[in-house]
Each structure stands twice: as structure tokens, then as C-alpha cells.
DRENMAR-875401 format. One line per 4 residues: number of its first residue (from 0); for each residue x, y, z of N, C-alpha, C. Coordinates in steps of 0.05 Angstrom, whole numbers, plus 5000, padded with zeros to 4 digits. Atoms other than C-alpha are relative to their C-alpha. Layout:
N
NUM> X:Y:Z:X:Y:Z:X:Y:Z ~ ...
! end
This chain:
118
0> 5009:4970:5001:5141:4220:5370:4969:5001:4996 ~ 5028:5000:5003:5071:4241:5374:4990:5017:4976 ~ 5011:4983:5021:5034:4267:5311:4980:5021:5012 ~ 5017:4976:4993:5004:4336:5318:4974:5005:4982
4> 5026:4994:5019:4947:4325:5269:4975:5001:5009 ~ 5024:4997:4986:4896:4316:5317:5003:5006:5031 ~ 4995:4991:4968:4883:4344:5389:4988:4972:5014 ~ 5008:5023:4981:4866:4298:5448:4973:4990:4996
8> 5030:5007:5004:4790:4298:5434:4991:4994:4975 ~ 5008:5007:5026:4797:4273:5363:4985:5025:4984 ~ 5006:4978:5018:4783:4342:5332:5024:5012:4985 ~ 4977:4993:5013:4833:4369:5280:5008:5026:5009
12> 4990:4969:4994:4879:4427:5299:4995:5015:4976 ~ 5005:4980:5026:4859:4486:5257:5024:5018:5004 ~ 4979:4979:4998:4920:4527:5238:4992:5025:4982 ~ 5007:4974:5014:4918:4598:5208:4977:5015:5009
16> 5024:4986:4989:4856:4642:5211:4977:4980:5004 ~ 5027:5016:4996:4799:4609:5244:4983:5013:5021 ~ 5019:4987:4984:4737:4633:5280:4980:4982:5009 ~ 5019:5021:4991:4692:4592:5325:4971:5013:4999
20> 5027:4989:5002:4616:4597:5315:4989:4997:5030 ~ 5011:5001:4974:4584:4618:5380:4969:5002:4999 ~ 5030:4997:4997:4508:4610:5396:4987:5000:4969 ~ 5006:5005:5024:4498:4588:5325:4997:5024:4982
24> 4995:4978:5015:4515:4653:5298:5020:5001:4979 ~ 4985:5008:5022:4543:4635:5230:5007:5029:4986 ~ 4997:4977:5014:4536:4708:5200:5022:5015:5015 ~ 4982:4986:4983:4573:4739:5260:5028:4989:4998
28> 4975:5012:5003:4629:4687:5252:5013:5010:4967 ~ 4992:4988:5021:4633:4701:5179:5014:5030:4997 ~ 4992:4970:4998:4641:4779:5193:5027:4997:5014 ~ 4975:5000:4987:4695:4764:5240:5024:4988:4983
32> 4980:5015:5017:4732:4716:5192:5010:5018:4978 ~ 4993:4982:5023:4728:4768:5135:5021:5024:5015 ~ 4986:4981:4989:4757:4821:5183:5030:4990:5006 ~ 4973:5011:4995:4816:4774:5201:5014:4997:4974
36> 4987:5001:5025:4831:4760:5128:5006:5025:4988 ~ 4992:4973:5011:4828:4834:5109:5022:5011:5015 ~ 4979:4987:4982:4872:4853:5165:5026:4986:4992 ~ 4976:5015:5010:4923:4797:5141:5006:5002:4971
40> 4992:5000:5028:4921:4818:5070:4996:4976:4983 ~ 5001:5027:5012:4900:4745:5047:4988:5002:4975 ~ 5017:4997:5023:4849:4768:5000:5015:5011:4976 ~ 4984:4985:5019:4898:4812:4960:5022:4978:4992
44> 4980:5021:5007:4951:4753:4962:4987:4979:4984 ~ 5014:5020:5016:4901:4705:4933:4996:5011:4975 ~ 5007:4983:5029:4880:4754:4875:5028:5002:4990 ~ 4973:4998:5013:4955:4766:4865:5011:4973:4987
48> 4986:5025:5008:4973:4693:4859:4978:4984:4982 ~ 5019:5014:5017:4911:4673:4816:5009:4997:4971 ~ 4985:5006:5026:4949:4684:4751:5029:5005:5003 ~ 4971:4996:5001:5021:4681:4736:5007:5027:4991
52> 4994:4975:5006:5056:4747:4734:5030:4999:4990 ~ 4966:5002:5004:5125:4756:4699:5015:5018:5017 ~ 4982:4979:4984:5183:4784:4733:5000:5029:4990 ~ 5000:4970:5011:5185:4845:4686:4975:5014:5006
56> 5026:4987:4995:5113:4862:4697:4998:5004:5030 ~ 5000:4994:4970:5123:4854:4775:5016:5025:5006 ~ 4984:4979:4992:5183:4901:4774:4989:5024:4988 ~ 5015:4981:5010:5142:4946:4728:4982:5013:5020
60> 5021:4991:4979:5086:4950:4779:5011:5010:5024 ~ 4984:4985:4975:5136:4961:4835:5011:5028:4995 ~ 4990:4973:5009:5167:5018:4797:4973:5019:4998 ~ 5022:4983:5003:5100:5049:4782:4987:5008:5026
64> 5009:4994:4971:5078:5044:4857:5019:5018:5011 ~ 4983:4983:4987:5141:5076:4877:4999:5027:4988 ~ 5005:4973:5013:5130:5134:4825:4979:5015:5010 ~ 5026:4987:4990:5060:5144:4849:5005:5010:5027
68> 4995:4992:4973:5082:5145:4923:5018:5024:5003 ~ 4982:4981:4999:5140:5192:4910:4984:5027:4992 ~ 5012:4976:5007:5091:5242:4872:4981:5006:5021 ~ 5017:4992:4978:5039:5236:4929:5015:5015:5022
72> 4985:4989:4977:5093:5250:4984:5009:5030:4989 ~ 4991:4972:5009:5120:5309:4940:4978:5019:5000 ~ 5026:4982:5000:5047:5337:4930:4997:5007:5032 ~ 5004:4995:4971:5041:5330:5008:5021:5022:5010
76> 4975:4981:4990:5110:5366:5020:4991:5029:4987 ~ 5007:4972:5011:5086:5424:4970:4980:5015:5016 ~ 5022:4986:4988:5022:5433:5010:5007:5008:5026 ~ 4991:4993:4974:5060:5431:5076:5024:5018:5001
80> 4975:4981:4998:5119:5474:5054:5024:4987:5002 ~ 4977:5019:4998:5169:5416:5055:5006:4986:4975 ~ 4996:5014:5024:5181:5401:4982:5024:4992:4999 ~ 4972:5009:5004:5239:5361:4963:5010:5009:4973
84> 4988:4989:5027:5284:5393:4913:5023:4980:4991 ~ 4977:5016:5012:5332:5354:4869:5025:5010:5006 ~ 4975:4992:4995:5401:5357:4885:5020:4996:4972 ~ 4984:4999:5021:5460:5373:4835:4987:5008:4975
88> 5009:4987:5025:5454:5392:4759:4989:4979:4982 ~ 5010:5021:5019:5428:5326:4729:4967:5007:4994 ~ 5031:4996:5006:5355:5348:4734:4997:5025:4981 ~ 5002:4978:5018:5372:5411:4695:5004:4992:4967
92> 4988:5006:5024:5396:5375:4634:4977:4996:4981 ~ 5022:5004:5020:5327:5358:4603:4982:5022:5005 ~ 5016:4978:5000:5276:5406:4588:4973:4992:5016 ~ 5023:5007:4982:5220:5363:4615:5005:5001:5030
96> 4995:5000:4974:5253:5356:4682:5001:5029:5012 ~ 5000:4974:4992:5267:5429:4686:4972:5013:5004 ~ 5028:4991:5000:5194:5446:4670:4986:4986:5022 ~ 5012:5012:4974:5170:5395:4726:5009:5019:5023
100> 4991:4985:4979:5215:5432:4776:4987:5032:5001 ~ 5011:4974:5007:5189:5499:4751:4973:5000:5010 ~ 5027:5004:4992:5119:5476:4758:4994:4994:5032 ~ 5001:5007:4971:5131:5445:4830:5006:5028:5015
104> 4994:4974:4988:5160:5517:4849:4976:5013:5004 ~ 5022:4983:5007:5103:5551:4821:4975:4991:5019 ~ 5021:5012:4981:5052:5503:4858:5005:5005:5031 ~ 4994:4994:4972:5091:5513:4923:4997:5029:5010
108> 5002:4968:4995:5090:5591:4917:4967:5004:5000 ~ 5027:4996:4999:5014:5589:4903:4988:4991:5024 ~ 5013:5014:4973:4999:5540:4962:5010:5017:5023 ~ 4991:4986:4979:5044:5587:5008:4984:5025:5002
112> 5018:4977:4997:5007:5648:4986:4969:4993:5009 ~ 5029:5010:4990:4937:5611:4998:5002:5001:5029 ~ 5002:5007:4973:4958:5591:5065:5005:5029:5019 ~ 4994:4977:4989:4985:5663:5083:4975:5024:5002
116> 5022:4982:5002:4920:5699:5062:4977:4987:5019 ~ 5020:5016:4981:4876:5649:5108:5000:5009:5025
! end
């Protein structure tokens, strides 16, 4: 079986992100390489793997990101007039959750009034 470590003209086969330097333009090649790496999110991956992260902190970060995403989507829904209302009675059991829903309703009504006056 033939080894795939080298090509026919004794140059190593480059795998992954690679950029060829054309006309001695190293700066242009670096720019293209950075764009490729940024599009592939390799810099973020390297930064994330630089230090060990415990499973609990990874899960906490994922939960926080989900909360942030939900809050952003709900805010966008309030502005667009399609806010998500919680279903059932569970949200009514705590004062904090009731206050959150009342505030969301108030913000929705204010946004609706603003859009009607424009």
C-alpha cells in the first residue's frame, strides 16, 4: 500500500486550512488564511481548548447562553409584536415570574403604542 505522506514531486501533502503564496505576496496570503480560519471558527476553538474547563462550568456557560438567546428572542418578539407567553399556571406561582410577565406585557403595549403613533 502506498504512503500518502508525500506527493509525487516530494512535497508534503498539506491537509486542513492552507493558502498558497502567489507572486511573493505573503501579506495577502496571511489575510486569506486569517479569513479561512475565522470562517471555520478555529481561533475560538483554540482559545477554548487553551485551558481545561470543568463539565459543570461548561454546562453553566451553555445555560447562560441559552438564557441570553431566549431573552434576546423575546425582546425581538416584543418589538415585533409576537412575544412568547408562558403556558399553564406554573409561571404565576412566584412573585418574580409574575412581575417578569407583567413587565413584558407593559413593554409590549408601549412598543405597540409607539408603532401606532408613527
